[in-house]
Every structure is written in structure tokens, then in C-alpha cells.
C-alpha positions, 0 to 999 in steps of 0.5 A, spaced: 722 254 648 717 256 643 714 251 638 711 253 631 708 249 627 708 247 619 702 242 619 696 241 623 697 238 630 692 234 634 687 236 638 688 236 646 685 232 651 679 234 656 682 235 663 678 232 669 681 233 675 680 233 683 679 240 684 679 243 691 675 249 693 678 255 696 674 261 698 675 268 695 674 274 697 669 277 693 661 275 694 659 269 690 666 268 687 669 260 688 676 258 686 676 250 685 684 248 685 689 242 684 695 242 687 701 239 683 708 238 687 713 241 683 721 239 683 726 245 681 732 242 678 736 248 677 731 254 675 728 248 671 720 246 674 719 239 674 712 235 675 712 227 675 707 224 671 706 217 667 706 215 660 704 208 659 704 206 666 711 209 666 714 215 671 716 220 667 719 227 669 716 233 665 718 240 664 712 246 665 713 250 660 709 255 659 713 258 653 712 252 649 705 252 644 704 244 645 706 238 649 713 235 647 717 228 648 724 227 647 725 223 640 730 218 644 724 217 649 718 217 644 722 212 640 724 207 647 716 208 648 715 205 641 711 211 639 709 211 632 709 218 628 701 220 627 699 220 620 697 227 617 691 224 614 689 223 622 690 231 624 685 233 618 689 233 611 688 229 605 696 227 605 698 220 609 705 222 610 707 223 618 706 229 621 711 234 621 713 241 624 718 246 625 720 248 631 725 253 635 727 255 641 733 259 645 736 252 643 736 252 636 731 249 631 728 242 629 725 241 622 724 234 623 719 234 629 713 229 629 706 228 632 705 221 636 700 220 641 701 217 648 695 211 649 695 212 656 698 219 660 697 220 667 697 227 671 695 228 678 691 222 678 687 224 672 688 218 666 688 221 659 688 216 653 691 218 646 694 224 648 698 228 642 705 230 643 711 233 639 717 230 638 723 234 639 730 234 640 731 235 648 738 232 648 736 227 653 736 232 659 728 231 660 723 226 657 719 232 655 714 238 657 708 241 658 706 245 654 700 250 652 695 245 649 695 243 656 696 248 661 691 253 657 686 248 659 685 251 666 688 257 670 695 256 672 698 259 679 706 257 679 709 258 687 715 255 685 719 258 691 714 253 695 715 247 690 708 247 687 703 250 682 696 250 681 691 249 676 685 252 677 678 253 675 674 260 678 667 260 678 662 266 678 668 270 679 667 275 673 673 280 673 674 280 681 682 279 684 683 271 685 689 273 690 686 268 695 693 268 699 692 275 700 689 278 707 683 283 705 686 289 704 693 287 703 697 290 697 698 285 691 700 287 683 695 285 677 698 285 670 692 284 665 694 278 660 693 278 652 688 273 651 687 274 644 693 269 641 690 262 638 694 256 636 701 257 636 701 263 639 697 262 645 702 264 650 701 267 657 703 274 654 702 281 658 705 289 656 711 291 660 715 297 660 722 299 659 725 305 660 718 308 658 717 303 652 711 299 652 713 292 650 710 285 649 713 280 654 712 272 654 712 268 661 716 263 659 717 257 665 721 253 661 727 259 661 732 259 666 734 266 663 730 272 663 732 275 655 731 282 651 732 282 644 737 286 640 731 289 637 728 291 643 
């Protein structure tokens, strides 16, 4: 799912998580990680968090540029839209955005702030979320404004993801799980995109033609556009 803002969005909260160090192969390189249990619901990776003390299941959605909450769930939590003025605009109306994805478009999304958000033992205050129509299938999603604060490792087959922070590694390979000398593949990621385009993207080749691909953990299907 991909969201594109039509108004300025609120800033993201800082992440303070308990990180466990892993030894990497390169000298002086250390990789600190937090392991997050993942529950696969079909092909959708779900994680547990707390909103105002209430446990919720959130979709890990690397294809979404922003955190989102189902509009009905946000209403049940009595989360009110944030005024555009508090987002840096001179207009006092509630902030709205246009969102679009595989499931269609939503032209009436708003920005709300969750007073208390807890994830893997870390607590955050006044965390911004978009309210979107998720059809009640999930309470919400974690998007790139949260996921992009650290490196992410997805081991969905084994039911975990890891939030990682390399130290002193430079361009060293971070495949700590590979035995020394073992072969593995690595793909450079596009790191130039910002804001609504800050997705996990890379160049792939199909029938000898270079194309840009988006790695979307929130999508249950691999697809190619008609033009491509």
C-alpha cells in the first residue's frame, strides 16, 4: 500500500529501543538489533503494539510512507484529527491527505496523534498516524516514517523481524548469519528518495531491461505494471 500526502504530515517520534549487539565479520563492525516477533496472517506480517495501553495488531508495511490507523479504530479510540496549523500551515482546518494503493484510493484521510504508543518495550508519546479505510481487516500499519529510523531485517519464514543499528561498519557486508566465506547475494538500495517516496527500492532486471522495484511487505502479491 502506498500513501501520498496532499498536506504536510507530522514529524516522527525518535526511537529508543533496547538493542542487542551482534558481532559482524568485519573488524570493528558491530550490529545492534532488537528482535520483534512477527505473526504471519496468511501472507501479511503482523506485529503487536499498544495504543493507549490497549494491545493491537499492526501490519508491517514497508510500502507505506507513513504509519496508519483504520478510521473506525481511530474513532473508537476517540483520536481527533490534528489541525493543519500544528503541522506548519497557517490554515486551522483538520489535516487531510490523499492515499492510494492496490485496494483503491482514499480522499478523506486525516492525521491523528496517539497519546501513548508502545512497541517492543519502548514507549512513545503523541505519535502521528494517518487514519485510512482498512476495512476493519487490521487496526493499522507501521510505515516508513517509523521503519526508516533504523535498518530492518525481515526473517518472516522464522516469524521475526529485527530493527538494526550498525556501528563502525561502513560498507561492510552485514550478513552476520552467514558463515565466513559463505556465498550470499546483496542488492544496492535507492537511498535518494525522501518523504512520501522514501520506500525500500532497488534496480532489478527483467528480460535484460533495468527496472525500479519496490519491496512492499504489506503486499501479498508480486506484480508488474502494464507499462513495464
